[in-house]
Each structure stands twice: as C-alpha cells, then as structure tokens.
N, C-alpha and C positions, 0 to 999 in steps of 0.2 A: 504494500500500500504506500509505503514511503517512497519507493522507487517510482511508482506511477505519479505521485505528486511531484517529485523532483524532475522527472522526465517532462512532464507537462510544463513546468516552470522554465526549464532549460530550452525546450523547443520554442516556447513563446518568446523568450528573450532573444533567441537566435534569429527568429523571423523578424523581430523588430530591429535588431542591430544590422541586419544585412540590407534592409530596404534603403537606408541612406547611402550605403556603399554602392548600390546599383546606380543610384542617381549620380553619385560622384564619378563613377566609372564612365557613364555616358558623357558627362561633361568633359572628362579628360580625353576621351576618344574623339570628340568633336574638334579638338584643337590639334590633332595629330597631323604632321606633314608626311606625305608619302614620297618615295624615292623618284617618282616620275617627274618631279620638279627639277632634278639635276640635269645639267647640261651634258651633252655627249662630249667625251674627250677624244681629240684627234690622235692618230697614231704618232704623229710627230711630238705632240706634247706629252704623250705617254712615254715615248722614248727618252725625251729630255728629262722628264721627272725621275725616271728610274736610273738613268746614267748619273744624274746628280746625287740621287740617293746612295747608290753603290760607291760613288767616289768618296762619300762621307762616312761609310761604315767603319766602326771601330772595334766591334766584337762579333763573335760567332752568332750569338742570338739575333742580333740586328740583321746580319747577313741572311740567315735562314728565314727570318720573318719577311724580309724584302723579297727573297726568292719565292716563297710561298705566295705572296701577294702578286708578284709579277706573272707567275705561271698560272694563277687562278683565272686570269682574263681569257676570253675566247679569241686569242690571237697568239702568234709566236713572237716573242720579243725580238727586236732588231739585233743584228750582230754587235752594234755598239753597246747595247745593254748587256749582252752576254760577255763581251770583252771587259766591261766595267765590273761585272759580277765576278769574273775569273780573277781579275786583279785584286778585288776585295778579298776573295777567298784565300789567295796567297798572302795578302797583307796580314790577315788574321791567323795565318799559318794553319790552314785547314785544307789539306790536299784532297781529302775524301769529298768535301763539298764541291771542289773544283771538278772532280770527276762526275759527280752527281748532276752538275749543271748540264753536262752533255747528255745525260740520260733524260733529263727534263726536256731538252730540245728535241731529242729523238721521239719522245712521246707526243710532243705538240705538233710536229710537222705532219703533213699529209702523206708523204711517201719517202722512200729511201733516197731519191735523188735530191730532194730538198735538204735532207740531213747532210748529204755529201757536200752540197753547196755551202752550208754553214761551216762544215769542217774545213773546206778549202779556204774560205774567207778568213777563218780564225786560225789557220795553220801557223802564221808567224807569231801570234800571241801564244798559242799552245807551246810552240818551240821555245819561245823566250821564257815562259813560266815553267816549262817542264811538265805540262799537264798531258796525260795520256787519256784516251777514252776507255770505257769498260771493255770494248772489244780488243783494244790493243793490249790490255792487261790480262786478257783471257779469263775474265771473270764470268 
C-alpha cells in the first residue's frame, strides 16, 4: 500500500516536472542553425588551408588529427598537401605515419594509375625524406 502511494506521488511529480522541459526543448530547437548555411569550400582553399596546417604541426597528435580531417572529405588531397603532411611526419619523427599517408592516398584514388601519378609526382620528396611505400617495404 505504501508502494502504491509512493508510486502515484512519484509518477505525478515526474509528469509535472517534464512538461516545462518539453516547452524549453522546443524553444531551444527553434533557435538551432543547420549546416546548410555554410559556404562551399573550393579545392584551392582546401589545399591552402591544409598545407598551412601541416606546415605548423608540432606533435604527432596534431598531425594525425589533421590527416584524419583531410582524408575525411570526399576528395583526394592535392600533392602539395601530401608533401606538407610527409614533411610534418618526418619533422615529428614518425616514419610509420609517413608510410600510412600513402596508404590513405591509395584508398582515396579511383584507380591504380592515379596512385602511380601521385607516387611519380612525390618521388623527389619521398627520396629526400627516405619514405618508402607499404608495397616497397613488402608489408
């Protein structure tokens, strides 16, 4: 009997306390801004932004966060972005991340010939920094 009395009191107080919350939630939702208001970023500004970002990287966490963000877009980063990321990975002394950058490029391109073009264009940088691809390491 005591449980029934307490349950009735709790359920009535719960109903009363949630009603103002529902009104507050609708007021908050009406002020929400949606992502469709953002401008489209051009490929050139994307490239410039990430080259500048990777040129300023000072630690491994920052480098990996930038790589995750750059590769999350529905495009393949420009060779200048890849070069800047490779230099950043060698600057923070992380060879494994430098190798993984090429794995990311290989996943993003549409076919093997595009990957070859990236490798050919970045060959001088790869040689300068001493970065091999996963295939060259036989992994």
